N, CA, C and O atoms as CSV, one atom per row, in Angstrom:
chain,resi,resn,atom,element,x,y,z
A,1,MET,N,N,-43.934,-40.642,-114.186
A,1,MET,CA,C,-44.700,-40.377,-115.387
A,1,MET,C,C,-44.330,-38.996,-115.910
A,1,MET,O,O,-44.361,-38.019,-115.162
A,2,SER,N,N,-43.985,-38.911,-117.169
A,2,SER,CA,C,-43.604,-37.613,-117.727
A,2,SER,C,C,-44.850,-36.827,-118.124
A,2,SER,O,O,-45.851,-37.392,-118.566
A,3,THR,N,N,-44.762,-35.521,-117.954
A,3,THR,CA,C,-45.877,-34.670,-118.336
A,3,THR,C,C,-45.626,-34.100,-119.720
A,3,THR,O,O,-44.484,-33.892,-120.129
A,4,VAL,N,N,-46.694,-33.858,-120.415
A,4,VAL,CA,C,-46.593,-33.299,-121.756
A,4,VAL,C,C,-46.622,-31.785,-121.638
A,4,VAL,O,O,-47.509,-31.218,-121.001
A,5,LYS,N,N,-45.651,-31.140,-122.252
A,5,LYS,CA,C,-45.571,-29.683,-122.203
A,5,LYS,C,C,-45.729,-29.118,-123.609
A,5,LYS,O,O,-45.360,-29.753,-124.597
A,6,LEU,N,N,-46.275,-27.935,-123.674
A,6,LEU,CA,C,-46.443,-27.269,-124.960
A,6,LEU,C,C,-45.188,-26.539,-125.391
A,6,LEU,O,O,-45.171,-25.929,-126.460
A,7,SER,N,N,-44.151,-26.584,-124.598
A,7,SER,CA,C,-42.952,-25.800,-124.894
A,7,SER,C,C,-41.958,-26.486,-125.825
A,7,SER,O,O,-41.006,-25.847,-126.272
A,8,ASN,N,N,-42.151,-27.755,-126.126
A,8,ASN,CA,C,-41.187,-28.473,-126.973
A,8,ASN,C,C,-41.851,-29.131,-128.170
A,8,ASN,O,O,-41.459,-30.227,-128.570
A,9,ILE,N,N,-42.838,-28.486,-128.740
A,9,ILE,CA,C,-43.590,-29.063,-129.853
A,9,ILE,C,C,-42.907,-28.705,-131.168
A,9,ILE,O,O,-42.656,-27.535,-131.458
A,10,THR,N,N,-42.614,-29.726,-131.947
A,10,THR,CA,C,-41.970,-29.491,-133.237
A,10,THR,C,C,-43.021,-29.112,-134.285
A,10,THR,O,O,-44.219,-29.317,-134.090
A,11,ILE,N,N,-42.549,-28.564,-135.380
A,11,ILE,CA,C,-43.435,-28.215,-136.482
A,11,ILE,C,C,-44.124,-29.473,-137.011
A,11,ILE,O,O,-45.322,-29.450,-137.296
A,12,ALA,N,N,-43.383,-30.558,-137.142
A,12,ALA,CA,C,-43.950,-31.811,-137.649
A,12,ALA,C,C,-45.067,-32.325,-136.733
A,12,ALA,O,O,-46.103,-32.779,-137.218
A,13,GLN,N,N,-44.864,-32.257,-135.429
A,13,GLN,CA,C,-45.887,-32.708,-134.489
A,13,GLN,C,C,-47.149,-31.863,-134.619
A,13,GLN,O,O,-48.259,-32.395,-134.662
A,14,PHE,N,N,-46.973,-30.545,-134.681
A,14,PHE,CA,C,-48.120,-29.654,-134.734
A,14,PHE,C,C,-48.876,-29.827,-136.050
A,14,PHE,O,O,-50.107,-29.804,-136.073
A,15,GLU,N,N,-48.135,-29.999,-137.142
A,15,GLU,CA,C,-48.793,-30.214,-138.431
A,15,GLU,C,C,-49.548,-31.551,-138.456
A,15,GLU,O,O,-50.631,-31.632,-139.034
A,16,ALA,N,N,-48.993,-32.585,-137.842
A,16,ALA,CA,C,-49.678,-33.879,-137.766
A,16,ALA,C,C,-50.977,-33.742,-136.972
A,16,ALA,O,O,-51.999,-34.321,-137.340
A,17,PHE,N,N,-50.933,-32.981,-135.892
A,17,PHE,CA,C,-52.132,-32.760,-135.092
A,17,PHE,C,C,-53.182,-31.989,-135.884
A,17,PHE,O,O,-54.362,-32.339,-135.864
A,18,LEU,N,N,-52.754,-30.945,-136.578
A,18,LEU,CA,C,-53.701,-30.149,-137.357
A,18,LEU,C,C,-54.383,-31.006,-138.427
A,18,LEU,O,O,-55.591,-30.898,-138.636
A,19,ALA,N,N,-53.610,-31.852,-139.097
A,19,ALA,CA,C,-54.181,-32.745,-140.104
A,19,ALA,C,C,-55.168,-33.717,-139.448
A,19,ALA,O,O,-56.238,-33.977,-139.996
A,20,TYR,N,N,-54.813,-34.247,-138.289
A,20,TYR,CA,C,-55.675,-35.156,-137.549
A,20,TYR,C,C,-57.005,-34.491,-137.178
A,20,TYR,O,O,-58.051,-35.140,-137.178
A,21,MET,N,N,-56.957,-33.193,-136.862
A,21,MET,CA,C,-58.151,-32.450,-136.462
A,21,MET,C,C,-58.962,-31.953,-137.650
A,21,MET,O,O,-59.953,-31.247,-137.465
A,22,GLY,N,N,-58.564,-32.305,-138.855
A,22,GLY,CA,C,-59.343,-31.941,-140.031
A,22,GLY,C,C,-58.986,-30.604,-140.643
A,22,GLY,O,O,-59.746,-30.068,-141.450
A,23,CYS,N,N,-57.856,-30.066,-140.276
A,23,CYS,CA,C,-57.407,-28.803,-140.868
A,23,CYS,C,C,-56.734,-29.098,-142.205
A,23,CYS,O,O,-56.191,-30.182,-142.420
A,24,GLU,N,N,-56.782,-28.117,-143.091
A,24,GLU,CA,C,-56.149,-28.256,-144.395
A,24,GLU,C,C,-55.077,-27.192,-144.549
A,24,GLU,O,O,-55.275,-26.035,-144.178
A,25,LYS,N,N,-53.944,-27.593,-145.100
A,25,LYS,CA,C,-52.855,-26.657,-145.326
A,25,LYS,C,C,-53.209,-25.765,-146.514
A,25,LYS,O,O,-53.635,-26.246,-147.564
A,26,VAL,N,N,-53.026,-24.472,-146.328
A,26,VAL,CA,C,-53.340,-23.486,-147.353
A,26,VAL,C,C,-52.031,-22.919,-147.873
A,26,VAL,O,O,-51.096,-22.684,-147.107
A,27,ASP,N,N,-51.973,-22.702,-149.171
A,27,ASP,CA,C,-50.772,-22.092,-149.749
A,27,ASP,C,C,-50.688,-20.648,-149.279
A,27,ASP,O,O,-51.553,-19.832,-149.599
A,28,SER,N,N,-49.652,-20.338,-148.523
A,28,SER,CA,C,-49.482,-18.975,-148.020
A,28,SER,C,C,-48.434,-18.217,-148.818
A,28,SER,O,O,-47.961,-17.165,-148.389
A,29,GLY,N,N,-48.074,-18.748,-149.970
A,29,GLY,CA,C,-47.066,-18.084,-150.793
A,29,GLY,C,C,-45.691,-18.262,-150.191
A,29,GLY,O,O,-45.440,-19.232,-149.477
A,30,ASN,N,N,-44.829,-17.359,-150.468
A,30,ASN,CA,C,-43.460,-17.412,-149.965
A,30,ASN,C,C,-43.317,-16.420,-148.814
A,30,ASN,O,O,-42.537,-15.472,-148.901
A,31,THR,N,N,-44.074,-16.642,-147.733
A,31,THR,CA,C,-44.117,-15.684,-146.633
A,31,THR,C,C,-43.296,-16.097,-145.424
A,31,THR,O,O,-43.100,-15.291,-144.514
A,32,GLY,N,N,-42.817,-17.322,-145.392
A,32,GLY,CA,C,-42.092,-17.797,-144.215
A,32,GLY,C,C,-43.016,-18.279,-143.118
A,32,GLY,O,O,-42.588,-18.451,-141.976
A,33,HIS,N,N,-44.290,-18.501,-143.451
A,33,HIS,CA,C,-45.272,-18.966,-142.491
A,33,HIS,C,C,-46.039,-20.151,-143.078
A,33,HIS,O,O,-46.260,-20.236,-144.286
A,34,PHE,N,N,-46.436,-21.058,-142.191
A,34,PHE,CA,C,-47.366,-22.113,-142.556
A,34,PHE,C,C,-48.757,-21.612,-142.211
A,34,PHE,O,O,-48.942,-20.944,-141.194
A,35,LYS,N,N,-49.733,-21.928,-143.044
A,35,LYS,CA,C,-51.102,-21.498,-142.813
A,35,LYS,C,C,-52.017,-22.699,-142.977
A,35,LYS,O,O,-51.984,-23.384,-144.000
A,36,TRP,N,N,-52.826,-22.947,-141.971
A,36,TRP,CA,C,-53.782,-24.054,-141.974
A,36,TRP,C,C,-55.168,-23.494,-141.685
A,36,TRP,O,O,-55.301,-22.527,-140.934
A,37,LYS,N,N,-56.192,-24.086,-142.269
A,37,LYS,CA,C,-57.553,-23.626,-142.055
A,37,LYS,C,C,-58.441,-24.798,-141.692
A,37,LYS,O,O,-58.296,-25.902,-142.218
A,38,ARG,N,N,-59.357,-24.536,-140.787
A,38,ARG,CA,C,-60.325,-25.564,-140.373
A,38,ARG,C,C,-61.722,-25.041,-140.646
A,38,ARG,O,O,-62.042,-23.899,-140.317
A,39,GLN,N,N,-62.546,-25.875,-141.244
A,39,GLN,CA,C,-63.903,-25.457,-141.564
A,39,GLN,C,C,-64.634,-25.058,-140.289
A,39,GLN,O,O,-64.597,-25.775,-139.289
A,40,GLY,N,N,-65.289,-23.925,-140.334
A,40,GLY,CA,C,-66.021,-23.429,-139.185
A,40,GLY,C,C,-65.216,-22.506,-138.287
A,40,GLY,O,O,-65.775,-21.879,-137.387
A,41,SER,N,N,-63.915,-22.411,-138.516
A,41,SER,CA,C,-63.073,-21.529,-137.710
A,41,SER,C,C,-63.068,-20.130,-138.311
A,41,SER,O,O,-63.098,-19.959,-139.530
A,42,ILE,N,N,-63.030,-19.153,-137.449
A,42,ILE,CA,C,-63.016,-17.765,-137.892
A,42,ILE,C,C,-61.636,-17.383,-138.417
A,42,ILE,O,O,-61.517,-16.673,-139.416
A,43,ARG,N,N,-60.605,-17.854,-137.742
A,43,ARG,CA,C,-59.238,-17.510,-138.120
A,43,ARG,C,C,-58.453,-18.739,-138.533
A,43,ARG,O,O,-58.740,-19.860,-138.113
A,44,ALA,N,N,-57.467,-18.500,-139.355
A,44,ALA,CA,C,-56.569,-19.576,-139.775
A,44,ALA,C,C,-55.498,-19.790,-138.709
A,44,ALA,O,O,-55.238,-18.914,-137.883
A,45,VAL,N,N,-54.892,-20.950,-138.745
A,45,VAL,CA,C,-53.746,-21.255,-137.890
A,45,VAL,C,C,-52.502,-20.829,-138.670
A,45,VAL,O,O,-52.288,-21.272,-139.798
A,46,VAL,N,N,-51.691,-19.974,-138.068
A,46,VAL,CA,C,-50.500,-19.471,-138.740
A,46,VAL,C,C,-49.324,-19.569,-137.773
A,46,VAL,O,O,-49.419,-19.165,-136.614
A,47,PHE,N,N,-48.204,-20.119,-138.277
A,47,PHE,CA,C,-46.977,-20.147,-137.475
A,47,PHE,C,C,-45.782,-20.116,-138.409
A,47,PHE,O,O,-45.876,-20.496,-139.576
A,48,GLN,N,N,-44.665,-19.661,-137.885
A,48,GLN,CA,C,-43.473,-19.469,-138.710
A,48,GLN,C,C,-42.824,-20.795,-139.089
A,48,GLN,O,O,-42.877,-21.775,-138.345
A,49,THR,N,N,-42.214,-20.794,-140.263
A,49,THR,CA,C,-41.601,-22.016,-140.788
A,49,THR,C,C,-40.196,-22.255,-140.246
A,49,THR,O,O,-39.670,-23.360,-140.381
A,50,HIS,N,N,-39.596,-21.274,-139.654
A,50,HIS,CA,C,-38.185,-21.386,-139.277
A,50,HIS,C,C,-37.932,-21.357,-137.775
A,50,HIS,O,O,-36.776,-21.344,-137.353
A,51,ILE,N,N,-38.973,-21.346,-136.966
A,51,ILE,CA,C,-38.784,-21.346,-135.505
A,51,ILE,C,C,-39.249,-22.686,-134.958
A,51,ILE,O,O,-40.430,-23.031,-135.010
A,52,GLU,N,N,-38.270,-23.438,-134.426
A,52,GLU,CA,C,-38.582,-24.749,-133.868
A,52,GLU,C,C,-37.763,-24.954,-132.605
A,52,GLU,O,O,-36.552,-24.733,-132.627
A,53,PRO,N,N,-38.379,-25.368,-131.506
A,53,PRO,CA,C,-39.778,-25.704,-131.364
A,53,PRO,C,C,-40.668,-24.453,-131.460
A,53,PRO,O,O,-40.208,-23.325,-131.286
A,54,ILE,N,N,-41.934,-24.691,-131.738
A,54,ILE,CA,C,-42.897,-23.592,-131.851
A,54,ILE,C,C,-43.106,-23.008,-130.459
A,54,ILE,O,O,-43.313,-23.760,-129.507
A,55,PRO,N,N,-43.056,-21.683,-130.318
A,55,PRO,CA,C,-43.279,-21.080,-128.996
A,55,PRO,C,C,-44.652,-21.466,-128.425
A,55,PRO,O,O,-45.645,-21.571,-129.146
A,56,GLU,N,N,-44.664,-21.667,-127.123
A,56,GLU,CA,C,-45.879,-22.137,-126.451
A,56,GLU,C,C,-47.060,-21.201,-126.680
A,56,GLU,O,O,-48.179,-21.671,-126.888
A,57,PHE,N,N,-46.838,-19.891,-126.647
A,57,PHE,CA,C,-47.947,-18.956,-126.818
A,57,PHE,C,C,-48.532,-19.046,-128.229
A,57,PHE,O,O,-49.723,-18.795,-128.412
A,58,VAL,N,N,-47.725,-19.396,-129.223
A,58,VAL,CA,C,-48.215,-19.541,-130.598
A,58,VAL,C,C,-49.140,-20.757,-130.678
A,58,VAL,O,O,-50.199,-20.702,-131.303
A,59,ILE,N,N,-48.733,-21.844,-130.045
A,59,ILE,CA,C,-49.572,-23.049,-130.033
A,59,ILE,C,C,-50.882,-22.771,-129.307
A,59,ILE,O,O,-51.953,-23.112,-129.809
A,60,ALA,N,N,-50.804,-22.153,-128.128
A,60,ALA,CA,C,-52.011,-21.863,-127.345
A,60,ALA,C,C,-52.975,-20.970,-128.125
A,60,ALA,O,O,-54.179,-21.226,-128.143
A,61,ASN,N,N,-52.460,-19.932,-128.764
A,61,ASN,CA,C,-53.324,-19.033,-129.544
A,61,ASN,C,C,-53.964,-19.752,-130.718
A,61,ASN,O,O,-55.145,-19.553,-130.999
A,62,ASN,N,N,-53.197,-20.581,-131.402
A,62,ASN,CA,C,-53.728,-21.289,-132.559
A,62,ASN,C,C,-54.749,-22.356,-132.161
A,62,ASN,O,O,-55.728,-22.566,-132.877
A,63,LEU,N,N,-54.537,-23.020,-131.048
A,63,LEU,CA,C,-55.530,-23.984,-130.566
A,63,LEU,C,C,-56.846,-23.264,-130.277
A,63,LEU,O,O,-57.922,-23.761,-130.609
A,64,ARG,N,N,-56.746,-22.102,-129.663
A,64,ARG,CA,C,-57.932,-21.305,-129.358
A,64,ARG,C,C,-58.647,-20.896,-130.654
A,64,ARG,O,O,-59.877,-20.904,-130.713
A,65,ASN,N,N,-57.882,-20.542,-131.681
A,65,ASN,CA,C,-58.467,-20.118,-132.957
A,65,ASN,C,C,-59.324,-21.199,-133.601
A,65,ASN,O,O,-60.322,-20.893,-134.253
A,66,ILE,N,N,-58.943,-22.463,-133.423
A,66,ILE,CA,C,-59.712,-23.547,-134.053
A,66,ILE,C,C,-60.624,-24.270,-133.059
A,66,ILE,O,O,-61.229,-25.286,-133.400
A,67,GLY,N,N,-60.723,-23.756,-131.849
A,67,GLY,CA,C,-61.660,-24.307,-130.875
A,67,GLY,C,C,-61.232,-25.609,-130.236
A,67,GLY,O,O,-62.074,-26.438,-129.889
A,68,ILE,N,N,-59.934,-25.799,-130.075
A,68,ILE,CA,C,-59.393,-27.006,-129.448
A,68,ILE,C,C,-58.778,-26.615,-128.106
A,68,ILE,O,O,-58.112,-25.587,-127.995
A,69,THR,N,N,-59.007,-27.441,-127.098
A,69,THR,CA,C,-58.433,-27.142,-125.785
A,69,THR,C,C,-57.002,-27.674,-125.689
A,69,THR,O,O,-56.598,-28.561,-126.441
A,70,LYS,N,N,-56.262,-27.117,-124.760
A,70,LYS,CA,C,-54.903,-27.610,-124.515
A,70,LYS,C,C,-54.948,-29.067,-124.074
A,70,LYS,O,O,-54.074,-29.858,-124.429
A,71,LYS,N,N,-55.968,-29.417,-123.300
A,71,LYS,CA,C,-56.093,-30.796,-122.823
A,71,LYS,C,C,-56.267,-31.761,-123.998
A,71,LYS,O,O,-55.655,-32.829,-124.013
A,72,GLN,N,N,-57.090,-31.398,-124.974
A,72,GLN,CA,C,-57.276,-32.260,-126.141
A,72,GLN,C,C,-55.948,-32.454,-126.871
A,72,GLN,O,O,-55.619,-33.563,-127.293
A,73,PHE,N,N,-55.198,-31.380,-127.015
A,73,PHE,CA,C,-53.907,-31.458,-127.689
A,73,PHE,C,C,-52.934,-32.323,-126.899
A,73,PHE,O,O,-52.233,-33.155,-127.476
A,74,LYS,N,N,-52.886,-32.133,-125.589
A,74,LYS,CA,C,-51.987,-32.926,-124.745
A,74,LYS,C,C,-52.367,-34.403,-124.756
A,74,LYS,O,O,-51.494,-35.270,-124.761
A,75,ASP,N,N,-53.663,-34.689,-124.760
A,75,ASP,CA,C,-54.114,-36.084,-124.829
A,75,ASP,C,C,-53.665,-36.723,-126.138
A,75,ASP,O,O,-53.237,-37.878,-126.151
A,76,TRP,N,N,-53.760,-35.977,-127.238
A,76,TRP,CA,C,-53.305,-36.486,-128.535
A,76,TRP,C,C,-51.799,-36.744,-128.499
A,76,TRP,O,O,-51.330,-37.765,-129.002
A,77,LEU,N,N,-51.046,-35.823,-127.909
A,77,LEU,CA,C,-49.594,-36.002,-127.810
A,77,LEU,C,C,-49.246,-37.247,-127.001
A,77,LEU,O,O,-48.351,-38.003,-127.378
A,78,LYS,N,N,-49.950,-37.461,-125.892
A,78,LYS,CA,C,-49.705,-38.645,-125.068
A,78,LYS,C,C,-49.963,-39.915,-125.867
A,78,LYS,O,O,-49.195,-40.874,-125.787
A,79,ALA,N,N,-51.045,-39.919,-126.637
A,79,ALA,CA,C,-51.369,-41.085,-127.455
A,79,ALA,C,C,-50.286,-41.322,-128.508
A,79,ALA,O,O,-49.930,-42.469,-128.780
A,80,GLN,N,N,-49.769,-40.266,-129.091
A,80,GLN,CA,C,-48.711,-40.398,-130.086
A,80,GLN,C,C,-47.430,-40.935,-129.452
A,80,GLN,O,O,-46.735,-41.757,-130.047
A,81,ASN,N,N,-47.123,-40.469,-128.247
A,81,ASN,CA,C,-45.932,-40.944,-127.536
A,81,ASN,C,C,-46.042,-42.433,-127.230
A,81,ASN,O,O,-45.051,-43.159,-127.305
A,82,LYS,N,N,-47.253,-42.891,-126.884
A,82,LYS,CA,C,-47.449,-44.315,-126.604
A,82,LYS,C,C,-47.260,-45.145,-127.861
A,82,LYS,O,O,-46.714,-46.246,-127.802
A,83,LYS,N,N,-47.717,-44.616,-129.019
A,83,LYS,CA,C,-47.566,-45.330,-130.288
A,83,LYS,C,C,-46.096,-45.521,-130.647
A,83,LYS,O,O,-45.703,-46.550,-131.196
A,84,GLU,N,N,-45.282,-44.496,-130.322
A,84,GLU,CA,C,-43.859,-44.525,-130.666
A,84,GLU,C,C,-43.091,-45.531,-129.835
A,84,GLU,O,O,-42.048,-46.018,-130.272
A,85,LYS,N,N,-43.577,-45.853,-128.654
A,85,LYS,CA,C,-42.850,-46.769,-127.757
A,85,LYS,C,C,-43.094,-48.185,-128.056
A,85,LYS,O,O,-42.549,-49.060,-127.383
């Protein structure tokens, strides 16, 4: 059984998860960053547009910002992997 790691997450995967969790993409101008906001969160989710895969620490920090655990994210990834097969 393969384990899900946070070290190989693509921008598309992370954006799909954020949309699934009810986050909305915010126009961040021409800054080279994607910005997402979730109602009730103190901070926005921000990550660079040109670094892929997204560094693990960026994902972990952003999950913490919106109140999502790593386990919830990994469970979602596992479900997505099953859908693809």
